[in-house]
KEPA-31693 format. One record per residue (C-alpha): x, y, z; residue number from 0; residue in three letters. Coordinates in steps of 0.1 Angstrom, whole numbers. Each point is the difference from the previous one (the first is absolute). Example, Ala and Ser with C-alpha at 12.3 -4.5 7.8 and 13.67 -1.06 7.14 Angstrom:
// KEPA-31693
<u=123	v=-45	w=78	nr=0	rest=ALA>
<u=14	v=34	w=-7	nr=1	rest=SER>
This chain:
// KEPA-31693
<u=-123	v=-58	w=119	nr=0	rest=MET>
<u=-38	v=-1	w=1	nr=1	rest=THR>
<u=-22	v=-18	w=21	nr=2	rest=GLY>
<u=-36	v=-5	w=15	nr=3	rest=LEU>
<u=-5	v=28	w=25	nr=4	rest=PRO>
<u=11	v=-7	w=34	nr=5	rest=ARG>
<u=-29	v=-2	w=28	nr=6	rest=PRO>
<u=3	v=28	w=30	nr=7	rest=GLY>
<u=-4	v=36	w=0	nr=8	rest=PRO>
<u=-3	v=22	w=-29	nr=9	rest=ALA>
<u=36	v=12	w=-12	nr=10	rest=GLN>
<u=6	v=34	w=22	nr=11	rest=GLY>
<u=-21	v=-8	w=29	nr=12	rest=LEU>
<u=9	v=-13	w=32	nr=13	rest=SER>
<u=-14	v=-31	w=11	nr=14	rest=PRO>
<u=-18	v=20	w=34	nr=15	rest=ALA>
<u=-10	v=21	w=-26	nr=16	rest=GLY>
<u=-4	v=38	w=3	nr=17	rest=GLY>
<u=-28	v=27	w=2	nr=18	rest=PRO>
<u=-10	v=-6	w=-30	nr=19	rest=GLY>
<u=2	v=-37	w=-5	nr=20	rest=ALA>
<u=-32	v=-18	w=-11	nr=21	rest=PRO>
<u=-19	v=-12	w=31	nr=22	rest=ARG>
<u=-20	v=-37	w=-4	nr=23	rest=PRO>
<u=-34	v=0	w=-4	nr=24	rest=ALA>
<u=-22	v=-10	w=29	nr=25	rest=ALA>
<u=-18	v=-33	w=-5	nr=26	rest=PRO>
<u=-36	v=8	w=-13	nr=27	rest=VAL>
<u=-13	v=-27	w=20	nr=28	rest=GLY>
<u=-1	v=-36	w=1	nr=29	rest=LEU>
<u=-27	v=-25	w=-16	nr=30	rest=ALA>
<u=-18	v=-16	w=28	nr=31	rest=ALA>
<u=-21	v=-27	w=-25	nr=32	rest=GLY>
<u=15	v=-28	w=-2	nr=33	rest=THR>
<u=-4	v=-23	w=-34	nr=34	rest=ALA>
<u=-33	v=-13	w=12	nr=35	rest=GLY>
<u=-16	v=34	w=3	nr=36	rest=GLY>
<u=0	v=-4	w=38	nr=37	rest=GLU>
<u=13	v=30	w=17	nr=38	rest=THR>
<u=27	v=-3	w=25	nr=39	rest=ALA>
<u=-6	v=14	w=41	nr=40	rest=ALA>
<u=15	v=29	w=3	nr=41	rest=PRO>
<u=34	v=-3	w=30	nr=42	rest=ASN>
<u=8	v=31	w=19	nr=43	rest=PRO>
<u=36	v=-16	w=4	nr=44	rest=ALA>
<u=3	v=-1	w=-38	nr=45	rest=VAL>
<u=-14	v=32	w=-8	nr=46	rest=ASP>
<u=19	v=16	w=29	nr=47	rest=ALA>
<u=37	v=-18	w=-15	nr=48	rest=ALA>
<u=-11	v=11	w=-39	nr=49	rest=VAL>
<u=-4	v=36	w=16	nr=50	rest=GLN>
<u=30	v=1	w=23	nr=51	rest=ALA>
<u=21	v=-11	w=-39	nr=52	rest=MET>
<u=-20	v=32	w=-16	nr=53	rest=VAL>
<u=11	v=21	w=23	nr=54	rest=ASN>
<u=32	v=-9	w=5	nr=55	rest=ALA>
<u=7	v=15	w=-35	nr=56	rest=ALA>
<u=6	v=34	w=10	nr=57	rest=GLY>
<u=23	v=-16	w=30	nr=58	rest=LEU>
<u=42	v=3	w=0	nr=59	rest=PRO>
<u=10	v=-34	w=-15	nr=60	rest=LEU>
<u=9	v=-13	w=33	nr=61	rest=ALA>
<u=-32	v=10	w=15	nr=62	rest=ASP>
<u=-15	v=-18	w=-30	nr=63	rest=GLN>
<u=20	v=-33	w=9	nr=64	rest=ILE>
<u=-13	v=-2	w=36	nr=65	rest=ALA>
<u=-39	v=4	w=-15	nr=66	rest=GLN>
<u=2	v=-24	w=-25	nr=67	rest=TYR>
<u=14	v=-28	w=25	nr=68	rest=GLU>
<u=-25	v=7	w=22	nr=69	rest=ALA>
<u=-28	v=0	w=-29	nr=70	rest=ALA>
<u=17	v=-34	w=-8	nr=71	rest=TYR>
<u=0	v=-15	w=34	nr=72	rest=GLU>
<u=-35	v=9	w=6	nr=73	rest=THR>
<u=-11	v=-16	w=-38	nr=74	rest=LEU>
<u=21	v=-34	w=9	nr=75	rest=ARG>
<u=-20	v=1	w=36	nr=76	rest=GLU>
<u=-32	v=3	w=-19	nr=77	rest=THR>
<u=5	v=-26	w=-23	nr=78	rest=LEU>
<u=16	v=-21	w=20	nr=79	rest=ALA>
<u=-36	v=1	w=25	nr=80	rest=SER>
<u=-18	v=-2	w=-30	nr=81	rest=ILE>
<u=17	v=-31	w=-6	nr=82	rest=ASP>
<u=-7	v=-12	w=37	nr=83	rest=GLN>
<u=-40	v=2	w=-10	nr=84	rest=SER>
């Protein structure tokens, strides 16, 4: 029976990848503009959280998860503070 390809790692690759496994590309940059052409003010906390996620790509999986959780918490707190303004 042939069906649609299943999501997940390519056949023959472990989910953790190996030394030759392709790595995701680093983000090129976030657009700071808005629909009205305005430029958003930089936010050091958001910039640090984004950079931490980029840096996490080279860490072991368990360490990546910790980095992503910390970045999530920073972003959540930042958005909450914006909502309160």
